MIDRENDO-355200 format. One line per 4 residues: their letters; for each residue z, x, y negated of C-alpha. Coordinates in Angstrom, 2 decimals. Each point is the difference from the previous one (the first is absolute). Example, Ala and Ser with C-alpha at 12.3 -4.5 7.8 and 13.67 -1.06 7.14 Angstrom:
MIDRENDO-355200
AS	7.80/12.30/4.50  -0.66/1.37/-3.44;
//
This chain:
MIDRENDO-355200
XXXX	0.00/0.00/0.00  -0.88/1.33/-3.41  2.82/0.86/-2.36  0.32/-2.44/-2.91;
XXXX	2.14/-0.05/-3.12  2.31/-3.02/-0.21  1.87/-1.40/-2.99  2.71/-1.65/2.10;
XXXX	1.15/-0.40/3.62  -1.25/-3.60/0.20  -3.48/1.22/-0.85  0.23/2.60/2.78;
XXXX	1.09/-2.68/2.50  -2.79/-2.35/-1.04  -2.54/2.79/0.38  0.90/0.06/3.70;
XXXX	0.64/-3.65/0.87  -1.82/-1.79/-2.80  -2.94/-1.93/1.29  -0.70/-3.50/1.09;
XXXX	0.94/0.52/3.67  1.87/3.32/0.27  3.50/-1.53/-0.11  -1.05/-2.57/2.64;
XXXX	-1.43/2.72/2.23  3.23/1.99/-0.28  2.02/-3.17/0.68  -1.93/-0.75/3.18;
XXXX	0.28/3.60/1.24  3.75/0.31/-0.65  1.09/-0.72/3.59  -2.96/0.81/2.25;
XXXX	-3.40/1.64/-0.24  -2.91/-2.41/-0.24  -3.67/0.06/0.91  -2.49/-0.58/-2.79;
XXXX	-0.87/-3.46/1.34  3.69/-0.99/0.08  0.31/0.92/-3.67  -3.14/-1.95/-0.78;
XXXX	1.50/-3.10/1.68  3.33/0.48/-1.80  -1.68/0.41/-3.39  -2.86/-2.52/0.21;
XXXX	-0.85/0.05/-3.72  -0.86/3.70/0.13  -3.69/0.61/0.56  -0.74/2.65/2.64;
XXXX	-1.25/2.35/-2.72  3.13/-0.47/-2.14  2.35/0.36/2.98  -1.76/3.18/1.09;
XXXX	0.20/1.44/-3.52  3.70/-0.80/-0.38  0.74/1.51/3.43  -1.98/3.10/-0.95;
XXXX	1.94/0.35/-3.26  3.36/-0.33/1.79  -1.10/2.58/2.57  -1.23/2.37/-2.70;
XXXX	3.36/-0.05/-1.82  1.90/0.58/3.26  1.65/-3.40/0.39  -1.76/-0.97/3.23;
XXXX	-1.50/1.75/3.01  -3.31/-1.04/1.50  -0.62/0.58/3.70  -3.28/-0.68/1.76;
XXXX	0.56/-1.13/3.58  -2.87/1.23/2.19  -0.84/-3.28/1.71  -3.29/-1.80/0.18;
XXXX	-0.34/-1.18/-2.67  2.36/2.38/-1.82  3.02/-1.60/-1.68  1.81/1.18/-3.09;
XXXX	3.77/-0.23/-0.20  2.06/0.43/-3.16  3.67/0.92/-0.31  2.41/1.01/-2.74;
XXXX	0.79/3.65/-0.54  3.55/1.08/-0.88  -1.15/-0.06/-3.64  -1.37/-3.53/0.49;
XXXX	3.26/-1.15/1.57  1.85/1.17/-3.10  -1.64/-2.81/-2.04  1.22/-2.79/2.33;
XXXX	3.23/-0.68/-1.97  -2.20/-0.58/-3.06  -2.29/-2.35/1.95  3.06/-1.83/1.39;
XXXX	1.34/-0.40/-3.54  -3.39/-1.41/-1.08  0.19/-2.53/2.85  3.54/-1.03/-0.93;
XXXX	-0.90/-0.35/-3.65  -3.14/-2.00/0.87  2.00/-2.25/2.32  2.46/-0.79/-2.81;
XXXX	-2.86/-0.59/-2.42  -1.74/-2.40/2.40  3.28/-1.87/0.53  0.21/-0.51/-3.75;
XXXX	-3.51/-1.48/0.11  1.03/-2.15/2.96  -2.56/1.74/2.21  0.49/1.56/3.41;
XXXX	-1.72/2.70/2.00  0.72/1.45/3.40  -1.79/3.29/-0.64  2.99/2.28/-0.07;
XXXX	3.08/-2.10/0.57  -0.13/0.22/3.78  0.31/3.76/0.06  2.56/0.66/-2.70;
X	3.15/-0.44/2.06;
//
C-alpha cells in the first residue's frame, strides 16, 4: 500500500475501510473465511465488479487474505488477516450504533444482531 499523508486518524481509518461494501465484507469475514460466491450472496446489492474491486482494495492494504483453491473450477476464498481482525471492534460498534439508530426509526434488521452475543 502506498504511503499517504493524513490529517487525522479518522481519515486514515476511512482510507482503509471507506467504500460502499468494505465494512460489510469485513463484517461477513469476521468469524469464518468465505468464498467469493458466498460474499456475493451475502451482499446482493454489490455488483460483481464492485465486489471484486473492494476485495482487491482490502487485500492490497493487508486487511484480508485471498487464497485460490485449485479445484475445477478454481474457487477463491477470503479471510481476515491479523490486521483485518483488529478492525472488528470498530465494525461491531458500527453495528451497535446502527441497531440503536434503526430502533429510533422503528425499523428492524437481522443483519448483525444474531452474531453479536
